[in-house]
C-alpha positions, 0 to 999 in steps of 0.5 A: 139712206138711198136706194139703187134704181137698178139693183144688181144681183150678187151671187156670192162675194166677188169684187167684180164689177156689177151686171144689174140683172134688170137692165141687162136682160131690156138691153138684150130685149131691145137687142142691143149689147148687155154691156154697153147698150149701144152695139148690135147683139144680131148680125143675122135673124137669130145668130148674134155678133161675135164680139160688140161693135162699140165695146168689144164684150164677147158674145160668141160664148153665148149658150141660149140654145133652146130657151128661147123657142120654149118661152115663145111657145110657152107665152104664145101657146097661152095668148093664142089658146085664150083668143081662141076660146074667147072668139070661140065662145063669143062668134060661132064659126067653122073651124076653118075660120078659127085656123084661118084667123089663128094660124098666122096670128100665130106664125107672125106673133112668134117670128116676131118675139123669137128675136128680142127672147132670145137677146133677153136670154143672152142678156141674162146669161151675161149679167149672171157670168154664165157660160164664158162671160165671166171670163172663166174657160166654159170648159169641162173641169179636168179632174181624175176618175178614181179607180175602182179596188178590184 
């Protein structure tokens, strides 16, 4: 009996090709296409390509929106506040020295981590077939609004 190295997340009983969740997120974190792993994911700093140059996978309908900045703020906030508190307890420094140390660290780390995190979110969306990555329309469903009795 063998176990898969990278198990795929399955939701429902679909005969579609498997999209391993962990591999897709890791490819996105490395700024590569979550489908093939060889094409570039971004054409500018935070602007994803419309289609992968290597495999042709459409990326134009991704909706990463606000999740990457929230993740950066959550992670970076814990690291910076923890670092500040540790240095403040260890060294008695004026506030302006802490500001001179921690403000550049915060800005540089946030700018360095936002693109890989956005790539990971796009990889997550691709693996879970969200927002048009599953081949279905991403538009609102059409349905009739029941009329009210007068």
